[in-house]
C-alpha positions in Angstrom: 125.7 161.9 100.8 126.8 161.7 104.2 124.1 161.4 106.3 123.1 158.5 103.9 126.4 157.0 104.5 126.2 157.4 108.2 122.5 155.5 107.8 124.5 152.4 106.3 126.6 152.0 108.8 124.3 152.3 111.7 121.9 149.4 110.1 125.3 147.4 109.0 126.2 147.6 112.8 122.9 146.5 114.0 121.9 144.1 111.5 126.0 142.1 112.2 125.0 142.6 116.4 121.4 140.7 115.2 123.8 138.2 113.5 125.8 137.4 116.5 123.2 137.1 118.9 123.6 134.0 121.2 121.0 131.5 121.3 120.4 128.9 124.0 119.6 128.0 127.5 121.2 129.7 130.6 120.1 127.7 133.4 120.9 129.8 136.6 121.6 128.2 140.3 121.2 131.4 142.1 123.6 130.9 145.6 123.7 127.3 145.3 126.4 125.9 143.0 125.2 123.3 140.8 126.1 120.7 137.6 124.4 120.7 134.7 123.6 118.0 132.5 121.9 117.8 129.0 120.3 114.9 127.5 122.8 113.0 130.0 125.6 114.2 129.8 127.5 116.7 132.1 128.1 120.0 130.8 129.8 122.2 133.0 131.8 121.7 136.2 130.9 123.3 140.0 129.2 126.1 139.2 126.3 128.8 139.8 125.1 130.3 135.8 125.5 127.8 133.0 124.9 129.0 129.6 124.2 126.4 126.9 124.7 128.1 123.5 123.8 128.1 120.1 121.4 125.0 119.9 119.3 124.5 117.9 115.6 123.7 118.2 113.9 120.9 119.8 113.7 118.8 122.8 116.2 119.0 125.8 116.4 117.3 128.9 118.2 119.1 131.8 119.2 118.0 134.9 120.9 120.0 137.2 122.6 118.6 140.4 123.2 120.5 143.5 127.0 120.2 144.1 130.0 122.3 145.4 133.0 124.0 144.7 137.1 122.2 144.4 140.2 122.5 144.4 142.8 121.4 142.3 142.6 118.1 142.0 139.5 117.5 143.7 136.7 115.3 142.6 133.6 116.5 141.7 131.1 116.0 144.3 127.5 115.4 142.7 125.0 115.7 145.1 120.9 116.1 145.6 118.9 116.5 141.8 117.4 119.7 141.8 115.7 119.8 138.6 115.0 117.2 136.0 112.4 118.4 133.1 112.4 117.9 129.5 112.3 121.1 127.5 111.5 122.8 124.3 114.2 124.9 122.8 112.9 126.9 119.7 115.8 127.4 119.0 116.2 131.5 118.8 116.2 134.2 121.8 117.5 133.0 125.6 115.4 130.5 127.1 116.0 130.9 131.6 115.7 128.2 133.9 115.9 129.3 137.9 116.5 126.8 139.9 116.0 129.0 143.4 117.9 127.2 146.2 117.0 123.1 147.2 112.9 123.9 148.4 112.1 126.2 145.3 112.2 125.9 142.0 111.0 128.1 139.1 109.0 128.5 136.6 107.6 125.0 138.0 107.3 125.5 141.4 106.1 121.8 142.1 107.1 120.9 146.0 104.5 117.7 146.1 106.1 116.0 143.1 105.8 112.2 143.9 109.5 111.5 143.8 109.7 114.6 145.8 107.5 114.4 148.5 105.8 117.4 150.7 109.5 118.6 150.4 112.7 118.9 149.4 115.3 117.3 151.4 118.4 119.4 153.0 121.9 119.3 151.8 123.5 117.6 154.7 127.6 118.3 154.4 127.7 114.6 156.2 126.2 112.9 153.4 129.4 111.6 151.5 131.2 110.7 155.1 131.9 106.7 156.0 129.2 106.0 158.9 130.1 104.1 161.9 130.9 100.5 160.4 132.5 101.2 157.5 134.9 103.8 158.8 135.8 100.9 161.2 136.5 98.7 158.6 139.1 101.1 157.1 140.5 102.4 160.2 141.0 97.9 160.8 142.6 97.9 157.2 145.0 100.6 158.0 146.3 99.6 161.1 146.8 96.4 159.5 149.1 97.2 156.4 152.6 96.5 157.8 154.5 99.2 155.3 154.0 102.9 155.5 153.6 103.5 152.0 150.7 101.2 151.8 148.7 102.8 154.8 148.9 106.3 152.8 147.6 105.1 149.3 144.7 103.2 151.3 144.0 106.6 152.7 144.6 108.3 150.0 141.9 105.8 148.1 139.0 106.9 150.5 140.2 111.0 150.2 139.2 110.1 147.1 135.8 109.5 147.3 134.9 110.1 151.5 134.8 112.9 153.8 135.9 112.8 157.1 134.9 114.0 160.3 137.4 115.5 163.0 136.4 112.3 165.5 137.6 110.4 162.2 140.6 112.0 161.8 141.7 112.1 165.1 141.5 107.9 165.2 143.6 108.3 162.1 146.2 110.3 163.9 146.7 108.6 166.9 147.9 105.3 165.5 150.9 107.7 164.8 153.6 108.3 168.0 155.2 111.3 166.0 154.0 114.5 165.5 155.7 114.4 162.3 153.3 111.5 160.9 150.9 113.1 162.5 151.3 116.2 160.3 151.4 114.4 157.4 148.2 112.9 158.0 146.6 116.3 159.1 147.3 117.6 155.7 146.3 115.3 154.2 142.7 115.0 155.3 142.7 118.2 156.5 140.7 120.0 153.1 138.1 116.5 153.3 137.5 117.6 156.6 133.3 118.2 157.2 133.5 120.0 160.3 137.3 122.1 160.1 135.6 124.0 163.1 136.3 121.3 165.2 139.9 120.5 163.7 141.5 122.5 166.4 140.9 118.8 168.5 143.4 117.0 165.9 145.3 120.1 166.5 145.9 119.4 170.1 146.7 115.7 170.1 149.9 117.6 168.7 152.8 117.5 171.3 154.9 120.9 170.9 153.8 123.6 170.7 155.5 124.8 167.7 154.5 121.6 165.7 150.6 123.2 166.4 151.3 126.3 165.6 152.6 125.2 162.3 149.6 123.0 162.0 147.4 126.4 162.5 149.1 128.0 159.9 148.6 125.1 157.5 145.2 125.5 157.8 145.2 129.5 157.6 147.0 129.1 155.0 144.2 126.6 153.1 141.4 129.0 154.3 142.6 132.1 152.2 143.0 130.0 149.1 
């Protein structure tokens, strides 16, 4: 009798696990941060792996875009489209879609697809940086604002949709005469600097060594979070 009860418990547990099994589509970006869209709707924040659970059987349009991880309050950036297919999910089990880097897709590796040409473009960290003409127009607007609060509002508006280079940041910083003003602008723009390795040139525009140290401490603290 005891053996029967034990066998029944094992069978019940197995059936329970089967009933609770998760079905769906798993999208894996490997080491590449991705955004996933299903049926035209964004279903993930920046991630490397996304699992869409409990889907019914049928066809689904899956799009995957390159992105980057963001800090709280930062705008999610949608970059190059890495994958765009209408797939059929049978309604059970797990369907795997592997997006391996930016120059290869599995399982349907088709580097010569018409919309992509012979090879896939490489992600460029300068994609969101204003070009020379646009930045000059932006900088002129900043200089022409008579009130500081309006200048700050204009810079914040630009930061919501654009990245900056060290050279652009330096131009903005040098518009201000005093260290405390320059440091305020540096701290605003630093998270959006694409060539952070050269940011020491901006810090060196400060007059006092104590303020330079404060900015280096700020950069160090930022990089550790």
